[in-house]
C-alpha positions as CSV (number, residue, x, y, z in Angstrom):
1,M,-91.5,-40.1,4.8
2,K,-88.8,-42.3,6.2
3,K,-91.5,-45.1,5.9
4,L,-91.6,-44.5,2.0
5,L,-88.1,-44.7,1.3
6,S,-87.7,-47.7,3.5
7,A,-90.1,-49.3,1.7
8,G,-88.9,-48.6,-1.7
9,V,-85.4,-49.6,-0.7
10,V,-87.0,-53.2,0.5
11,L,-88.7,-53.3,-2.3
12,G,-85.9,-52.8,-4.9
13,L,-83.7,-55.3,-3.0
14,L,-86.6,-58.1,-3.1
15,L,-87.1,-57.4,-7.0
16,T,-83.8,-57.5,-7.8
17,G,-83.6,-61.2,-6.6
18,C,-84.9,-62.4,-9.8
19,S,-83.3,-65.6,-11.2
20,K,-82.4,-66.2,-14.8
21,K,-84.3,-69.0,-15.5
22,E,-87.4,-66.5,-15.3
23,S,-85.7,-64.0,-17.8
24,I,-89.0,-62.2,-19.0
25,I,-90.1,-62.2,-15.4
26,A,-86.7,-60.8,-14.4
27,N,-86.6,-57.9,-17.1
28,N,-90.3,-56.9,-16.1
29,C,-88.7,-57.1,-12.3
30,D,-85.9,-55.0,-13.4
31,N,-87.6,-52.7,-15.2
32,E,-90.0,-51.8,-12.2
33,A,-87.0,-51.7,-9.8
34,R,-85.5,-49.1,-12.0
35,K,-88.8,-47.3,-11.9
36,V,-89.0,-47.5,-8.2
37,S,-85.3,-46.2,-7.8
38,N,-86.3,-43.1,-10.5
39,A,-89.5,-42.4,-8.6
40,A,-87.8,-42.3,-5.6
41,N,-85.0,-40.4,-6.5
42,A,-87.0,-37.6,-8.0
43,Y,-88.9,-37.4,-4.6
44,V,-85.5,-36.7,-2.7
45,A,-84.5,-34.5,-5.2
46,S,-87.9,-32.4,-4.8
47,P,-90.4,-34.1,-2.0
48,T,-93.3,-32.6,-3.3
49,K,-97.0,-33.9,-2.6
50,A,-97.0,-35.1,-6.2
51,N,-93.4,-36.8,-6.1
52,C,-94.6,-38.7,-3.3
53,E,-97.9,-39.9,-4.8
54,A,-96.0,-40.8,-7.8
55,Y,-93.6,-42.8,-5.9
56,K,-96.1,-44.4,-4.0
57,K,-97.8,-45.8,-6.9
58,T,-94.6,-46.5,-8.5
59,I,-94.3,-48.9,-5.4
60,N,-97.7,-50.2,-5.7
61,D,-97.5,-50.8,-9.8
62,A,-94.1,-52.6,-8.8
63,L,-96.0,-54.9,-6.2
64,K,-98.7,-55.8,-8.7
65,N,-96.0,-56.5,-11.7
66,C,-93.9,-58.8,-9.5
67,P,-96.0,-60.5,-6.8
68,N,-93.7,-63.4,-6.5
69,Y,-90.8,-61.3,-5.1
70,Y,-92.6,-59.4,-2.2
71,S,-94.4,-62.6,-0.5
72,G,-92.7,-61.5,2.8
73,L,-94.3,-58.2,2.6
74,S,-97.5,-58.1,4.8
75,R,-100.7,-56.9,4.0
76,Q,-100.6,-54.6,6.9
77,T,-97.5,-53.2,6.1
78,L,-98.5,-52.4,2.6
79,E,-101.6,-50.6,3.8
80,D,-99.7,-48.8,6.4
81,F,-97.6,-47.6,3.5
82,N,-100.7,-47.0,1.2
83,N,-102.4,-44.9,4.4
84,T,-99.1,-42.6,4.6
85,V,-100.1,-39.1,4.1
86,C,-98.3,-37.1,1.1
87,N,-97.6,-33.4,2.4
């Protein structure tokens, strides 16, 4: 599960790098980063399978909604993350 939390931290850092000239996208990315943070906090507070799955879904949603801010993330890294089994 450390992989899950690490991916979330990296994603959060990437999503908070939105520029001012892209304010609409920035607001969307800020909202996505907030959702990832909330899901991570919920999972840390209660590491259930449901919270793990919700955390993974939130990260994937954020990556889909802010694709310009995770260009350094390899497809293999994302596949490995998505293949991580929640217990």
